[in-house]
C-alpha positions in Angstrom: 46.0 -12.6 15.2 44.6 -13.3 18.9 40.9 -12.9 19.4 40.2 -10.9 22.7 36.8 -11.6 24.3 35.3 -8.8 26.4 32.8 -9.5 29.2 29.9 -6.9 29.2 27.8 -6.2 32.2 24.2 -6.9 32.0 23.2 -3.4 32.5 25.0 -2.4 29.3 23.1 -5.1 27.2 20.1 -3.9 25.1 20.9 -0.3 26.1 20.9 1.1 22.6 24.7 1.2 22.4 26.7 -1.4 20.5 29.5 -2.2 22.9 30.6 -5.2 20.6 31.9 -4.6 17.1 29.3 -7.1 15.7 26.5 -5.5 17.9 25.7 -8.9 19.5 25.0 -7.2 22.7 22.0 -5.5 21.0 20.5 -8.4 19.2 18.1 -10.0 21.7 14.5 -9.1 21.1 11.0 -10.3 22.3 11.1 -13.5 20.2 14.8 -13.8 18.9 18.3 -13.8 20.2 21.6 -13.3 18.4 21.3 -16.7 16.5 17.6 -17.7 16.0 14.8 -15.8 14.8 12.6 -17.5 17.2 14.7 -18.3 20.2 12.3 -20.3 22.2 12.4 -24.0 21.0 8.8 -24.7 22.4 7.6 -21.8 20.4 9.4 -23.0 17.3 7.8 -26.3 17.7 4.2 -24.7 18.2 4.6 -22.9 14.9 5.6 -26.0 13.2 2.9 -28.1 14.6 0.0 -25.5 14.4 1.1 -24.5 10.9 1.2 -28.0 9.7 -2.3 -28.9 11.3 -3.8 -25.8 10.0 -2.5 -26.3 6.5 -3.1 -29.8 6.1 -6.4 -30.0 7.8 -8.0 -27.1 6.1 -6.7 -28.1 2.7 -8.3 -31.5 3.1 -11.6 -30.0 4.5 -11.6 -27.5 1.7 -11.2 -30.2 -1.1 -13.9 -32.4 0.5 -16.3 -29.5 0.8 -15.8 -28.5 -2.8 -16.5 -32.0 -4.0 -19.6 -32.1 -1.9 -20.8 -28.6 -3.3 -20.2 -29.8 -6.8 -22.0 -33.3 -6.3 -24.8 -31.6 -4.6 -25.2 -29.0 -7.4 -25.2 -31.6 -10.2 -27.6 -33.8 -8.4 -30.1 -31.1 -7.3 -33.4 -33.0 -8.3 -35.0 -32.4 -4.9 -38.4 -31.2 -4.3 -37.4 -29.5 -1.1 -35.5 -26.7 -2.5 -35.1 -25.0 0.8 -33.3 -28.0 2.3 -30.9 -28.1 -0.6 -30.2 -24.3 -0.4 -29.5 -24.5 3.2 -27.0 -27.3 2.7 -25.4 -25.6 -0.2 -25.1 -22.3 1.8 -23.5 -23.8 4.8 -21.0 -25.7 2.6 -20.2 -22.3 0.9 -19.4 -20.8 4.3 -17.3 -23.7 5.4 -15.4 -23.6 2.2 -14.6 -19.9 2.7 -13.7 -20.6 6.4 -11.2 -23.3 5.4 -9.5 -20.8 3.0 -9.1 -18.2 5.8 -7.7 -21.0 8.2 -5.5 -22.3 5.5 -3.9 -18.8 5.3 -3.1 -19.0 9.0 -1.0 -22.2 8.2 0.7 -20.3 5.5 1.7 -17.6 7.9 3.0 -20.0 10.5 5.0 -22.2 8.2 6.2 -19.1 6.3 7.7 -17.6 9.5 9.4 -20.8 10.7 10.8 -21.5 7.2 12.3 -17.9 7.2 13.7 -18.5 10.5 15.4 -21.7 9.3 16.9 -19.6 6.6 18.3 -17.1 9.1 19.4 -19.7 11.6 22.8 -19.0 13.2 23.1 -15.4 12.1 19.8 -13.6 12.7 21.4 -10.9 14.7 22.8 -9.4 11.4 19.7 -9.4 9.5 17.1 -8.3 12.1 16.3 -4.9 10.9 16.4 -6.0 7.2 13.9 -8.7 8.0 11.5 -6.8 10.1 11.3 -4.0 7.7 11.1 -6.2 4.4 8.1 -6.7 2.4 8.2 -10.4 3.2 7.5 -9.8 6.9 4.8 -7.3 6.1 3.2 -9.8 3.7 3.2 -12.5 6.5 1.8 -10.2 9.1 -0.9 -9.0 6.6 -1.8 -12.9 6.0 -2.1 -13.3 9.6 -4.6 -10.5 10.2 -6.6 -11.4 7.0 -6.9 -15.0 8.1 -8.1 -13.9 11.7 -10.6 -11.4 10.6 -11.9 -13.4 7.5 -12.5 -16.3 9.9 -14.3 -14.2 12.6 -16.4 -12.5 9.9 -17.3 -15.8 8.1 -18.2 -17.5 11.4 -20.5 -14.6 12.4 -22.1 -14.8 9.0 -22.5 -18.5 9.2 -24.2 -18.1 12.8 -26.5 -15.5 11.3 -27.6 -17.7 8.6 -28.3 -20.5 11.0 -30.4 -18.1 13.1 -32.4 -17.2 10.0 -33.0 -20.7 9.0 -34.2 -21.6 12.5 -36.5 -18.7 13.1 -37.6 -18.0 9.5 -37.3 -21.3 7.7 -39.6 -20.4 4.9 -37.5 -17.4 4.0 -34.9 -19.7 2.5 -37.4 -20.7 -0.1 -37.2 -17.2 -1.7 -33.6 -16.5 -0.8 -31.1 -16.6 -3.7 -27.6 -18.1 -3.5 -26.2 -14.9 -5.0 -27.0 -13.1 -1.7 -25.0 -15.8 0.2 -22.1 -15.3 -2.3 -22.4 -11.5 -1.8 -22.0 -11.9 2.0 -18.9 -14.1 1.4 -17.4 -11.5 -0.7 -18.2 -8.8 1.8 -16.4 -10.8 4.5 -13.2 -11.0 2.3 -13.4 -7.2 1.4 -13.7 -6.0 4.9 -10.8 -8.4 6.2 -8.6 -7.3 3.3 -9.4 -3.7 4.1 -8.3 -4.1 7.9 -5.3 -6.2 6.9 -3.9 -3.9 4.2 -4.8 -0.5 5.8 -1.3 -0.4 7.6 0.3 -0.4 4.2 -1.2 3.0 3.3 1.5 5.8 3.2 -0.5 8.2 5.3 0.7 11.8 5.6 0.6 11.6 9.5 2.8 8.5 9.5 0.1 6.9 11.7 1.4 3.3 11.6 5.2 4.1 11.8 6.5 3.5 15.2 10.3 3.8 14.4 12.8 4.4 11.6 16.1 2.7 10.6 18.3 5.9 10.5 22.0 5.3 11.0 23.5 8.3 12.8 26.1 9.6 15.3 24.1 11.4 17.7 21.6 8.7 19.0 22.4 5.6 21.0 20.9 3.4 18.3 20.1 3.5 14.7 16.6 2.6 15.3 15.1 5.7 16.5 11.4 6.6 17.2 9.3 8.5 14.8 8.9 11.4 17.5 12.6 11.7 17.8 13.1 12.1 14.1 10.2 14.7 14.0 12.1 16.6 16.7 15.4 16.4 14.7 13.7 17.6 11.5 12.1 20.7 13.4 15.6 21.6 15.0 17.3 21.6 11.7 14.5 23.3 9.9 14.6 26.5 12.0 12.1 28.3 14.3 9.9 29.7 11.5 9.3 26.6 9.4 6.6 24.1 9.9 6.5 20.4 8.9 2.8 19.3 8.8 3.3 15.9 7.3 5.4 12.8 7.7 6.5 13.0 4.1 8.0 16.6 4.8 9.8 15.3 7.9 11.6 12.7 5.8 12.3 15.0 3.0 13.9 17.6 5.4 16.0 14.9 7.1 17.1 13.7 3.7 18.2 17.3 2.6 20.0 18.0 5.9 21.7 14.6 6.4 22.7 13.4 2.9 25.2 10.9 4.2 22.7 9.5 6.9 19.9 7.9 4.7 16.7 6.6 6.3 17.0 3.0 5.3 13.4 1.7 6.4 10.4 2.2 8.6 9.1 -0.1 11.3 5.3 -0.2 11.4 2.2 -2.3 12.4 3.7 -5.7 11.3 7.5 -5.0 12.2 7.4 -4.8 15.8 8.8 -8.4 16.4 10.6 -10.9 14.4 7.6 -13.2 13.8 5.8 -10.3 12.2 2.6 -10.4 14.4 0.5 -7.2 14.4 0.7 -4.8 17.3 -2.2 -6.1 19.1 -0.9 -5.2 22.5 -0.3 -1.5 22.4 -0.4 1.2 25.1 -1.8 4.6 24.7 1.8 5.9 24.2 2.5 3.8 21.2 1.7 4.3 17.6 -1.6 3.1 16.2 -2.9 2.1 19.5 -6.4 3.1 18.4 -6.3 0.9 15.4 -5.1 -2.1 17.5 -7.9 -1.4 20.1 -10.5 -1.2 17.3 -9.5 -4.6 15.9 -9.5 -6.3 19.3 -12.9 -4.7 20.2 -14.3 -5.8 16.8 -13.3 -9.4 17.4 -14.7 -9.2 20.9 -18.0 -8.0 19.8 -18.2 -10.6 17.1 -17.6 -13.3 19.7 -20.4 -11.9 22.0 -22.6 -11.9 19.1 -21.9 -15.5 18.1 -22.4 -16.5 21.6 -25.9 -14.8 21.7 -26.8 -16.2 18.3 -25.9 -19.8 19.2 -27.9 -19.6 22.5 -30.9 -18.5 20.7 -30.4 -21.3 18.1 -30.0 -24.0 20.7 -33.1 -22.8 22.7 -35.2 -22.8 19.5 -34.1 -26.1 18.5 -34.6 -27.7 21.8 -37.7 -25.8 22.8 -40.1 -28.0 20.8 -42.7 -29.9 23.0 -43.0 -32.9 20.7 -39.7 -34.5 19.8 -38.6 -37.9 18.6 -35.7 -39.8 19.7 -33.8 -38.8 16.5 -34.5 -35.0 17.1 -33.2 -35.5 20.7 -30.0 -37.2 19.4 -29.6 -34.2 16.9 -30.2 -31.7 19.6 -27.5 -33.4 21.8 -25.0 -33.4 18.7 -25.9 -29.6 18.3 -25.2 -28.8 21.8 -21.8 -30.5 21.8 -20.9 -28.9 18.4 -22.0 -25.4 19.7 -20.1 -25.9 22.9 -16.8 -27.0 21.2 -17.1 -24.1 18.8 -17.7 -21.4 21.4 -14.9 -23.1 23.6 -12.3 -22.7 20.9 -13.4 -19.2 20.2 -13.2 -18.3 23.8 -9.6 -19.6 24.2 -8.7 -17.9 21.0 -9.9 -14.3 21.5 -11.1 -13.7 25.0 -7.4 -14.0 26.5 -6.0 -11.8 23.6 -8.8 -9.2 24.3 -8.2 -9.1 28.0 -4.4 -8.7 27.7 -4.9 -6.0 25.0 -7.2 -4.1 27.2 -4.9 -4.4 30.2 -2.1 -3.2 28.0 -4.1 0.0 27.0 -5.0 0.6 30.6 -1.2 0.8 31.2 -0.5 -2.6 32.7 2.9 -4.2 31.8 2.6 -7.5 29.9 5.4 -10.1 30.3 7.1 -11.6 27.1 5.2 -14.8 27.7 2.1 -13.2 26.9 3.3 -12.3 23.4 4.7 -15.8 23.1 1.4 -17.5 24.0 -0.6 -15.3 21.6 1.7 -16.0 18.6 2.1 -19.6 18.9 -1.2 -20.9 20.5 -4.0 -18.5 21.1 -4.3 -16.9 17.6 -3.7 -20.2 15.6 -5.9 -22.4 17.8 -9.1 -21.6 15.8 -7.5 -22.5 12.5 -6.2 -25.7 13.7 -9.5 -26.8 15.3 -12.1 -25.7 12.9 -11.7 -28.6 10.5 -12.6 -30.9 13.3 -15.7 -28.8 14.2 -17.1 -28.2 10.8 -16.2 -31.4 8.9 -17.9 -34.6 10.3 -15.7 -36.7 8.0 -12.4 -35.3 9.1 -13.5 -35.3 12.7 -14.5 -38.9 12.6 -11.5 -40.1 10.7 -9.2 -38.4 13.3 -11.2 -39.8 16.3 -10.8 -43.2 14.9 -7.2 -42.8 14.6 -6.9 -41.5 18.2 -9.0 -44.5 19.4 -6.4 -46.8 17.7 -3.5 -45.3 19.7 -5.4 -45.6 22.9 -6.4 -49.1 22.5 -4.2 -52.0 23.6 -1.9 -54.1 21.4 -4.6 -56.6 20.4 -7.5 -54.3 19.9 -7.4 -52.2 16.7 -9.8 -50.0 15.1 -12.7 -51.5 13.1 -12.6 -51.9 9.3 -15.2 -52.9 6.9 -13.5 -56.3 6.3 -12.8 -58.4 9.3 -9.4 -60.3 9.4 -8.4 -63.3 11.6 -4.9 -63.1 13.0 -3.1 -65.4 15.4 -1.9 -63.9 18.7 1.7 -65.1 19.3 2.0 -67.3 22.3 -1.8 -67.3 23.0 -2.6 -70.5 21.2 -6.0 -69.1 19.8 -7.4 -66.9 17.3 -9.0 -63.6 17.7 -11.0 -61.4 15.4 -9.5 -57.9 14.9 -10.0 -55.1 12.6 -7.4 -52.9 10.9 -6.8 -49.2 10.6 -9.0 -47.1 8.4 -7.7 -46.5 5.0 -8.2 -43.9 2.4 -10.7 -46.0 0.8 -12.7 -46.2 4.1 -12.8 -42.4 4.2 -14.0 -42.3 0.7 -16.8 -44.6 1.6 -17.6 -42.5 4.6 -17.7 -39.4 2.3 -20.4 -41.1 0.4 -22.4 -41.9 3.4 -22.1 -38.2 4.9 -22.8 -36.7 1.5 -26.4 -35.8 1.4 -28.0 -36.2 -1.9 -30.8 -33.7 -2.4 -33.1 -36.1 -3.9 
């Protein structure tokens, strides 16, 4: 049997009508095409890289921070109880921050691994995937990670502000209050992440339904169209006041056209990112704007807090050279922290507000947000909050940039002959795991 290929004009592609028997002319979406769940190879690479960095970096930082917390707790024989409490509280915040950023790595790698599973035939499983619980779980993990990270960083900045302006307050403060703050951060983050799962009577988070039919161009129709159909088949005197009644009426009148699934807050795209960029005509745009505004206000709050912290720390009239060095380190650390937050949330907030105002956003805006802007904080936080991880990585990078005969220093010097030079030079080898463990002992502050 001969196979006949039919050429379809571009104006009939993505018009809601399947001109091909397989429906290949209706497969291309924001991130996907007929074959791949993430069509752009650069975006796929970003997902792999950002996911691996966030997963491994935060896991290593989490383990090291936990070891330090346990060690400091067991060796807590210090007379300066306030100093030990501040260090333990800071490490507790960092421990929770690494968990939230670790979840971002889980989301990124989970999406690309699922893309590998669907590689070559994604067109045939697009609706099943976007409406599946796996896609919703990954989207929930992404929002949980982003919100928890924002809340924990805001709590950490507040604690630093208190320790700078009210240092004696830490003598009477209990660790259970710090623990309660961490619990509240996760509770609020979980609330915002799981709220779109609630089956609300209004169907607030539902944007489309998967409804195979013979009177629409596509089997993915909007919620408003389905409500219109339900009212038309119900008669002029009936009223349907809830989304559940609408679905029930459709099921009664169209017994052979079953509603297969709903597309909601996490099923707009193939990578399951939440609907952050929503216009006022789209469903749940108020909720999206609320999340964006919340993160924007948290960023502004952190900027104000760290400016106050830096002014207080550098405003002392009498300071030694050690304190000046600490102030310079603090300035660099705060600058890096605010810079990564700026690149993460400010572009996202600006684009979200532009979308609410009615401006059109090109597909590249969604691609940049999913592959770079949202994960950048999770990938960079281990370098900002863990001195050991940051120093080990900086030493590795220095090794790469050095020439062939100059290698990074090690604790034990070796003598190596340079081929063709006729003389010996002293060089140092790459840092090992043993070196990092020694540095961990140096960085670990014993409260004694």
